[in-house]
Every structure is written in structure tokens, then in C-alpha cells.
Backbone as CSV, one residue per row, in Angstrom:
resi,resn,N_x,N_y,N_z,CA_x,CA_y,CA_z,C_x,C_y,C_z
1,PRO,13.926,16.035,54.646,15.144,15.733,55.412,15.288,14.179,55.538
2,ARG,16.543,13.741,55.386,16.775,12.305,55.470,17.105,11.977,56.932
3,ASP,16.653,10.748,57.342,16.974,10.337,58.703,18.382,9.790,58.801
4,LYS,18.740,9.602,60.004,20.181,9.113,60.296,20.463,7.761,59.744
5,SER,19.480,6.879,59.867,19.747,5.457,59.395,19.974,5.396,57.902
6,GLN,19.226,6.245,57.170,19.426,6.231,55.728,20.799,6.770,55.376
7,CYS,21.293,7.833,56.059,22.628,8.321,55.802,23.678,7.272,56.137
8,ILE,23.537,6.522,57.233,24.474,5.475,57.559,24.478,4.378,56.543
9,LEU,23.270,3.982,56.057,23.195,2.980,55.048,23.848,3.410,53.738
10,GLU,23.640,4.652,53.336,24.280,5.139,52.129,25.821,5.171,52.322
11,SER,26.302,5.504,53.482,27.677,5.586,53.771,28.350,4.164,53.699
12,VAL,27.660,3.176,54.270,28.164,1.831,54.195,28.166,1.315,52.787
13,MET,27.081,1.619,52.028,27.067,1.120,50.629,28.101,1.753,49.765
14,ARG,28.413,3.059,50.052,29.481,3.745,49.313,30.791,3.083,49.639
15,TRP,31.012,2.771,50.897,32.257,2.156,51.326,32.398,0.804,50.681
16,ARG,31.314,0.020,50.629,31.379,-1.313,49.994,31.643,-1.224,48.466
17,LYS,31.121,-0.210,47.804,31.421,-0.034,46.391,32.874,0.295,46.173
18,GLN,33.420,1.180,47.050,34.826,1.561,46.905,35.749,0.419,47.268
19,HIS,35.385,-0.465,48.124,36.251,-1.588,48.551,35.746,-2.937,48.057
20,PHE,35.289,-2.959,46.863,34.836,-4.220,46.274,36.023,-5.184,46.131
21,TRP,37.205,-4.712,46.036,38.363,-5.557,45.952,38.538,-6.427,47.172
22,LEU,38.014,-6.017,48.344,38.104,-6.789,49.550,37.290,-8.139,49.331
23,LEU,36.171,-8.017,48.701,35.357,-9.157,48.476,36.043,-10.132,47.519
24,VAL,36.648,-9.541,46.463,37.383,-10.374,45.524,38.562,-11.056,46.168
25,LEU,39.296,-10.325,46.978,40.475,-10.934,47.670,40.029,-11.967,48.639
26,SER,38.898,-11.781,49.293,38.391,-12.768,50.271,37.999,-14.034,49.516
27,ILE,37.305,-13.946,48.426,36.896,-15.150,47.609,38.125,-15.859,47.100
28,LEU,39.132,-15.088,46.602,40.365,-15.728,46.171,41.120,-16.470,47.313
29,SER,41.126,-15.813,48.461,41.776,-16.472,49.591,41.074,-17.770,50.038
30,PHE,39.753,-17.724,50.018,38.993,-18.889,50.373,39.217,-20.042,49.342
31,LEU,39.332,-19.669,48.054,39.578,-20.673,47.012,40.997,-21.291,47.217
32,LEU,41.956,-20.400,47.469,43.313,-20.887,47.710,43.403,-21.742,48.977
33,LEU,42.590,-21.357,49.995,42.560,-22.148,51.237,42.003,-23.553,50.913
34,GLY,41.010,-23.632,50.105,40.454,-24.933,49.670,41.545,-25.821,48.982
35,VAL,42.287,-25.149,48.118,43.373,-25.882,47.420,44.429,-26.391,48.443
36,VAL,44.785,-25.580,49.394,45.774,-25.997,50.379,45.195,-27.156,51.229
37,VAL,43.949,-27.060,51.643,43.336,-28.074,52.441,43.345,-29.420,51.734
38,PHE,43.017,-29.417,50.443,42.887,-30.678,49.727,44.170,-31.210,49.098
39,SER,45.275,-30.392,49.104,46.497,-30.825,48.415,47.625,-31.013,49.363
40,LEU,47.716,-30.339,50.523,48.887,-30.461,51.407,48.427,-31.135,52.690
41,PRO,49.293,-32.012,53.217,48.952,-32.718,54.473,49.084,-31.675,55.693
42,PRO,48.268,-31.870,56.705,48.338,-30.924,57.851,49.552,-31.110,58.678
43,GLU,50.324,-32.253,58.589,51.521,-32.380,59.327,52.689,-31.651,58.776
44,ASP,52.578,-31.251,57.496,53.631,-30.520,56.805,53.646,-29.137,57.303
45,LEU,54.844,-28.575,57.695,54.999,-27.255,58.166,54.531,-26.173,57.161
46,LEU,54.909,-26.394,55.904,54.518,-25.498,54.867,53.007,-25.471,54.723
47,GLY,52.380,-26.632,54.750,50.918,-26.688,54.601,50.188,-26.027,55.735
48,ALA,50.687,-26.224,57.008,50.063,-25.575,58.136,50.241,-24.028,58.114
49,THR,51.407,-23.599,57.739,51.713,-22.194,57.672,50.865,-21.494,56.580
50,LEU,50.781,-22.147,55.416,49.903,-21.600,54.353,48.496,-21.572,54.750
51,PHE,48.047,-22.655,55.392,46.629,-22.719,55.870,46.292,-21.575,56.760
52,PHE,47.108,-21.330,57.800,46.801,-20.282,58.741,46.965,-18.861,58.166
53,ALA,47.888,-18.701,57.269,48.046,-17.422,56.623,46.885,-17.100,55.659
54,LEU,46.468,-18.122,54.917,45.271,-17.950,54.032,44.002,-17.833,54.854
55,LEU,43.904,-18.554,55.988,42.714,-18.415,56.818,42.617,-17.006,57.434
56,PHE,43.717,-16.441,57.848,43.691,-15.099,58.347,43.346,-14.082,57.213
57,SER,43.936,-14.296,56.099,43.686,-13.378,54.985,42.191,-13.445,54.537
58,ALA,41.668,-14.633,54.443,40.279,-14.790,53.972,39.286,-14.274,55.009
59,SER,39.519,-14.589,56.260,38.520,-14.187,57.300,38.593,-12.704,57.606
60,SER,39.842,-12.148,57.555,39.928,-10.694,57.807,39.402,-9.875,56.660
61,THR,39.665,-10.257,55.438,39.077,-9.412,54.349,37.559,-9.574,54.245
62,ALA,37.039,-10.803,54.583,35.599,-10.981,54.576,34.997,-10.150,55.725
63,ALA,35.631,-10.130,56.874,35.117,-9.297,57.992,35.203,-7.796,57.690
64,MET,36.289,-7.439,57.031,36.426,-6.012,56.665,35.339,-5.592,55.698
65,PHE,35.058,-6.434,54.748,34.019,-6.077,53.770,32.624,-6.090,54.449
66,ALA,32.360,-7.054,55.338,31.081,-7.175,55.952,30.823,-6.035,56.957
67,SER,31.829,-5.689,57.719,31.654,-4.747,58.801,31.924,-3.307,58.362
68,ALA,32.553,-3.078,57.243,32.985,-1.748,56.805,33.848,-1.058,57.773
69,ASN,34.744,-1.855,58.443,35.671,-1.349,59.431,36.884,-2.162,59.387
70,ILE,38.068,-1.554,59.153,39.316,-2.285,59.051,39.706,-2.938,60.404
71,ARG,39.495,-2.195,61.449,39.896,-2.738,62.783,39.080,-3.999,63.117
72,TRP,37.811,-3.950,62.859,36.936,-5.103,63.145,37.343,-6.294,62.197
73,GLY,37.748,-5.988,61.019,38.188,-7.006,60.098,39.439,-7.747,60.583
74,VAL,40.379,-6.942,61.018,41.670,-7.568,61.584,41.363,-8.288,62.844
75,LEU,40.536,-7.779,63.736,40.155,-8.476,64.939,39.402,-9.808,64.643
76,GLY,38.519,-9.745,63.655,37.781,-10.918,63.240,38.740,-11.971,62.667
77,GLY,39.713,-11.565,61.853,40.698,-12.501,61.363,41.594,-13.128,62.426
78,VAL,41.968,-12.277,63.404,42.746,-12.842,64.509,41.872,-13.803,65.359
79,PHE,40.605,-13.450,65.552,39.745,-14.333,66.324,39.590,-15.705,65.704
80,VAL,39.252,-15.728,64.408,39.034,-16.983,63.682,40.340,-17.792,63.615
81,THR,41.450,-17.119,63.324,42.706,-17.849,63.229,43.161,-18.373,64.593
82,SER,42.931,-17.628,65.644,43.330,-18.105,66.993,42.475,-19.310,67.413
83,LEU,41.192,-19.329,67.035,40.381,-20.477,67.356,40.847,-21.713,66.571
84,PHE,41.198,-21.520,65.329,41.727,-22.677,64.564,43.080,-23.123,65.082
85,LEU,43.939,-22.163,65.496,45.236,-22.567,66.077,45.018,-23.345,67.360
86,LEU,44.081,-22.923,68.191,43.882,-23.733,69.427,43.395,-25.097,69.110
87,ARG,42.513,-25.286,68.121,42.053,-26.594,67.725,43.186,-27.417,67.134
88,TYR,44.095,-26.769,66.401,45.171,-27.482,65.741,46.100,-28.041,66.803
89,PHE,46.315,-27.341,67.929,47.182,-27.806,68.988,46.426,-28.636,70.035
90,GLY,45.177,-28.927,69.772,44.422,-29.855,70.624,43.749,-29.240,71.823
91,LEU,43.701,-27.908,71.891,43.083,-27.177,73.002,41.669,-26.870,72.636
92,SER,40.748,-27.776,72.949,39.405,-27.625,72.512,38.373,-27.327,73.682
93,ASN,38.850,-26.982,74.788,38.031,-26.652,75.942,37.214,-25.449,75.609
94,PRO,35.954,-25.378,75.953,35.134,-24.145,75.705,35.645,-22.954,76.451
95,PHE,36.397,-23.133,77.517,36.998,-21.982,78.230,37.881,-21.193,77.322
96,TYR,38.622,-21.853,76.407,39.506,-21.153,75.511,38.782,-20.250,74.520
97,ILE,37.545,-20.671,74.129,36.754,-19.775,73.303,36.344,-18.567,74.035
98,LEU,35.887,-18.709,75.248,35.583,-17.548,76.078,36.823,-16.657,76.313
99,LEU,37.905,-17.225,76.467,39.162,-16.490,76.655,39.529,-15.700,75.442
100,VAL,39.372,-16.231,74.274,39.688,-15.522,73.032,38.651,-14.403,72.816
101,ILE,37.426,-14.643,73.134,36.382,-13.604,73.000,36.685,-12.493,74.001
102,ALA,37.102,-12.777,75.176,37.413,-11.758,76.180,38.595,-10.923,75.756
103,VAL,39.610,-11.599,75.260,40.852,-10.854,74.839,40.432,-9.930,73.621
104,GLY,39.648,-10.451,72.676,39.234,-9.643,71.559,38.389,-8.441,72.027
105,ALA,37.562,-8.654,72.977,36.683,-7.523,73.494,37.584,-6.516,74.219
106,LEU,38.564,-6.942,74.975,39.438,-6.008,75.619,40.285,-5.230,74.624
107,ILE,40.772,-5.864,73.601,41.558,-5.177,72.603,40.672,-4.140,71.923
108,GLU,39.411,-4.492,71.530,38.522,-3.572,70.974,38.230,-2.348,71.888
109,PHE,38.016,-2.645,73.096,37.744,-1.592,74.093,38.930,-0.656,74.239
110,ALA,40.124,-1.236,74.282,41.353,-0.476,74.416,41.561,0.413,73.218
111,LEU,41.290,-0.107,72.004,41.525,0.678,70.817,40.452,1.712,70.632
112,ARG,39.262,1.468,71.156,38.196,2.455,71.052,38.403,3.646,71.933
113,GLN,39.116,3.410,73.031,39.326,4.509,73.987,40.293,5.576,73.458
114,ARG,41.094,5.250,72.457,42.058,6.225,71.911,41.392,7.429,71.289
């Protein structure tokens, strides 16, 4: 008889093999993010919009692949993007980090209760 941890590990590895495209999309998004960072000025609206869209895409697909959970991937992408948005607008108080973590935890708790 197989133990529960081995079954969970096999399930996660099967999920990762099926969703290998998430890793490819994440790497592609990070590469495009690097191109945007080095080629467009941050004051440009198009550059900022592309930066945050690619940041969300890269971080959410990487989190989806790492956690094997779509909901955690989207929440991770929103978390990273919101932290970068706060820094972009000059809001760098550590309280804002705690606030974003609390909101993310509350959203996760609310979605888990369904």
C-alpha cells in the first residue's frame, strides 16, 4: 500500500507534466518583461502598462506552475503586481505590504469557504 504523501507527490508531478506550457509561458513572459524594462522608459504609459501586464502574467503563471493550483497562481500574480504598483506610486511603507498580505489571505479564506 502506498502512503498518502506519495500519492500527493505523484498527483502534483502529473499535473506539472500536463501543464508544462505554464512554465514555458512564464519564461517567455519574464523574457518579454526584461525587454520592456530595458527598452521603454517607466514614465511612458505604454511602458508602464506593458510592464504591469507582463509582470502579472509572468508571476501568475510561475505561481500556478509552482503551486499546482490556479487560484493560488492568480492570487500570487495579484500580490506581486500590487506590491510593484504600490512601489511605482511611491507607497513604500511596510504597512502596505501587511495590508496586501491581509487582503490576499482574506480573499483566499473567502474562496476556500465556498
